[in-house]
Every structure is written in C-alpha cells, then in structure tokens.
N, C-alpha and C positions, 0 to 999 in steps of 0.2 A: 535497402534493408541493412541495418547495423549488425555487424558480426560480433561474436562473443569477444574477440580480441579487442575490437573497437570499443565495446561496452566497458571492458576492463580498463582500457587506457583512459576513457572518459571518466570513469569512476575514480581512478587514481588521481587524475588532474583535479577533479572536484574536491576530493578529500584533502589533497595537498593545499589547494586554495583556501579551503575552510580552516585548515590547520594554521596557515600563515596569518589569516585574519584573527584567529583566536589566540595565537601565541602570546603567552604572558597573562592572559585573562582567565584561562581555563587550564587546569592541570591535566596531565596525560590520561589519568584514570577516567575523569569525567568525559574527556573527549572520546576515549575508547567506548565508553558506554553509549554516548550519543550516536556514534557511527554504527556500532553493533545494533542498536535499536532501529536505526534507519534501514540497515540491511535486512533485519528480521521483518520489518514492515513491508519492504519490497518483496521479500520471499512469500509472506502470507498473502499479499495482494496478488502476486502472479499465480500462486497456488490456487486460490479460490476462483480466479478468472479462468484458469485452465480447466478446473474441475467443472464449472458451470458450462463452459464452452463444450466440453466433452459430453456432458449430459444432453445438451441441446443437439449435438451432432448425432448421438444415439437415437434421439427422438425424431430425427429426420430433418432438422433445421440446419442445412449446410450454410456456411458463411456467417453464422451467428457470432456476434462479438459482445461479450458481457461488458467490456469496457465502454461501449457506446450506448448501452441500455439506459433508459430513464430510471432514476431512483425509485419512483413510485411503482413502476412495473416490477422492479427487482424486489421490492418489499413484499410482494405477493408470495414469493418463494422463501422468505426469511426463515420461517419455522422449520421447513424441510432442510434448508442448508445448515442451520444451527444443529438440528438433530443429527445430520450426517457428518459435518465437519467440526462442530463445536464452536464455531464463530461465524460471523457474517460481516462483510464489508460492502457497503453500497458502491455502485459503480463510480460515482463522483468522488468517493473517498479512496479509490485505488491509487497506489503509488504513481502509476503512469499518468493518471489524470491530474494528480497534484502537480507533477512536473510540467505538464502542458500549460497550466495556468500560472506557474511561477516563473518570474523573470529575474528575480534576485534571491540571494540567500535568505533575506528577511521574509520574503513571501513564502519560501519553502518552509521556514521555521514556523510561521504563523499557520500555514495550511496544515502542517503536521500536528501542531498543538490542537487546532480545532477538530481535526479528524480523530485524534486520540481521545479528546474530551467527549466527543459524541459517542464513542464506544464505551466510555466509563460511566455514563449517566445511569442512575438507577432505573432498572426495568426488570420485568419478570425474568428471573434467572433460570437458565437451563443447567442441569448438573455438569455438562461438559463445556459450557460456554466460558470463554476467557473474557 
C-alpha cells in the first residue's frame, strides 16, 4: 500500500518530469492550469468512488469497489449519482483507472482528453451537473 508521503513524492517527481519535457514550449501559467486540472480530476474521481463505495457499504455490500465495476452496471445508477453529487464519472474514466492503462505521458494526455470529452458531450442536463 502506498503511503501519503510516497504519493506526494511520486506526484512531485511526475510533475517535475513533465515540466522538464515541456520547458520552453509551454508557459508557466498554462502548465499550472494543466496540473491543477489534473489534480482536480483526481480529487473528483476519488470523491465519487469513495461516495459510491460508502453507499454500497451502508447497503451491506462489504468489499465493494467502484473502481472495478463495469461501466454498464455503473450507468444504472447515473441519475441518482448526478442528483446527489451533481456529476458522474464512469469507473473506466476514473483517474486511477486512467493511470493503470497509461504507460507514457502521451497516453495519459490522450486518456484525459477522451475522458473529459465524454463528459462534455451534449446530453440531458441536470441543474447541478457540471
């Protein structure tokens, strides 16, 4: 199990590596927005996974893990989750699952772009949905 300190160190190394790769081609403000966006995406991914896991635990499903749930099963609860949280992220689009499938920075970037695009497609809007 990775500790919080190890996660912070890994995040720092990753950010520093990306900064080295982008140095000269991206200004500091754009880089800051990119990193803050990724951190926010990680936060909301963990937030919704923890929320759904807690709901399932209250319902008596010990050991349930939203991150491993098939997307088609998760879709059945989309309306309720949007009603409660104001947003929905399918398990395959969670930050942790994006990282599992990404082996290079290019794949991370492509995965993030596809995931964000899937959330911005026109669909029936809920008043609180982002």
